[in-house]
C-alpha positions in Angstrom: 0.0 0.0 0.0 1.2 3.5 -0.8 1.4 6.2 1.9 -1.6 8.0 3.3 -4.8 6.6 1.8 -8.1 8.3 2.6 -11.1 6.2 2.8 -14.6 7.7 3.0 -17.1 5.5 4.8 -20.7 6.4 4.0 -23.2 4.6 6.2 -26.2 5.9 8.3 -25.5 3.2 10.9 -23.0 4.4 13.5 -22.2 0.8 14.5 -21.3 -0.2 10.9 -19.1 2.9 10.6 -17.4 2.1 13.9 -16.8 -1.5 12.8 -15.3 -0.5 9.4 -13.2 2.1 11.2 -11.8 -0.5 13.6 -11.0 -2.9 10.7 -9.4 -0.2 8.6 -7.3 1.3 11.4 -5.4 -1.9 11.7 -3.4 -0.9 8.6 -0.9 2.0 8.7 -1.3 5.2 6.7 -5.1 5.0 6.3 -7.2 8.1 7.2 -10.9 7.5 7.7 -13.5 10.1 6.8 -17.1 9.4 7.8 -20.5 10.5 6.5 -24.0 9.5 7.6 -25.6 9.8 4.1 -24.8 10.5 0.5 -25.5 14.3 0.8 -23.0 14.6 3.7 -20.5 12.4 1.7 -20.7 14.8 -1.3 -19.8 17.7 1.0 -16.8 15.8 2.4 -15.5 14.5 -1.0 -12.3 15.8 -2.3 -9.6 14.6 -4.7 -7.5 13.1 -1.9 -10.1 10.4 -1.3 -8.6 7.0 -2.4 -11.7 4.8 -1.9 -15.4 5.1 -0.9 -17.2 2.4 1.1 -20.9 3.1 0.5 -24.1 1.8 2.0 -27.2 1.6 -0.2 -30.0 2.3 2.1 -29.7 5.6 3.9 -32.0 8.6 4.7 -31.5 12.0 3.0 -29.6 10.5 0.0 -29.1 6.8 -0.5 -26.1 5.1 -2.1 -27.5 4.9 -5.6 -28.6 8.6 -5.7 -25.1 9.4 -4.3 -23.4 7.6 -7.3 -25.8 9.2 -9.8 -25.1 12.6 -8.4 -21.4 12.0 -8.3 -21.4 10.9 -11.9 -23.4 13.9 -13.1 -22.1 16.7 -10.9 -18.5 15.8 -10.2 -16.8 14.1 -13.1 -13.4 14.8 -11.4 -14.4 12.2 -8.8 -15.6 9.5 -11.3 -12.3 7.6 -10.9 -12.5 7.2 -7.2 -13.3 3.4 -6.6 -16.5 2.8 -4.8 -17.2 -0.5 -3.0 -20.9 -0.9 -2.0 -21.7 -2.6 1.2 -25.3 -3.8 1.5 -27.6 -6.4 3.1 -29.6 -6.4 -0.1 -28.0 -8.6 -2.8 -30.6 -7.5 -5.3 -29.0 -4.1 -5.4 -25.7 -5.4 -6.7 -26.5 -4.9 -10.4 -27.8 -1.3 -9.8 -24.7 -0.5 -7.8 -22.4 -1.8 -10.5 -24.3 0.0 -13.3 -24.0 3.3 -11.5 -20.3 3.1 -11.1 -19.5 0.8 -8.1 -16.4 -1.2 -8.7 -17.3 -3.9 -6.2 -20.0 -5.1 -3.9 -19.8 -6.7 -0.5 -22.8 -8.4 1.2 -23.3 -7.4 4.8 -22.3 -8.6 7.4 -18.9 -7.7 6.2 -16.0 -10.0 7.1 -12.7 -8.2 7.6 -10.8 -10.6 5.4 -13.2 -10.1 2.5 -13.1 -6.3 3.0 -9.3 -6.2 2.8 -9.4 -8.5 -0.3 -11.6 -6.1 -2.1 -9.9 -2.9 -0.9 -6.4 -4.1 -1.8 -7.5 -4.3 -5.5 -8.0 -0.5 -5.5 -5.6 1.1 -3.2 
C-alpha cells in the first residue's frame, strides 16, 4: 500500500461505521472520513479520497442517488473506486451499473473487505 490513503465511509448506521473504522485502522497510513448519508458524503468529498465504502439504504440521500449525483455533478471524482456494502444482494447490479467497482454483502467479514480494498488502493 502506498502512503496516506483516505477512505470515505458512507453509512447511516454508526455501528457499521465504527466496525469499518476499527478494521481499517489496523493498517498504517489510512485516514478515515465518515459520512452518515450521500449528501454529507458529497460535502466531504475531495480529490484526496482514495476509496469510498458506500451503503445503499440511507436517509436523505441513498447510495444509488449518491453515485448518480457524483457521476453527473462531479466528473473529477468519477475515478474514485466505490465499494458498495449492503444487506440487499438484489441491489448489486444497480450499484455496478451506476459506477461501483465492487459489492460486499453485509455482514462484512474483515478478510473479505481487505481482499476487495487491496484491489483499488
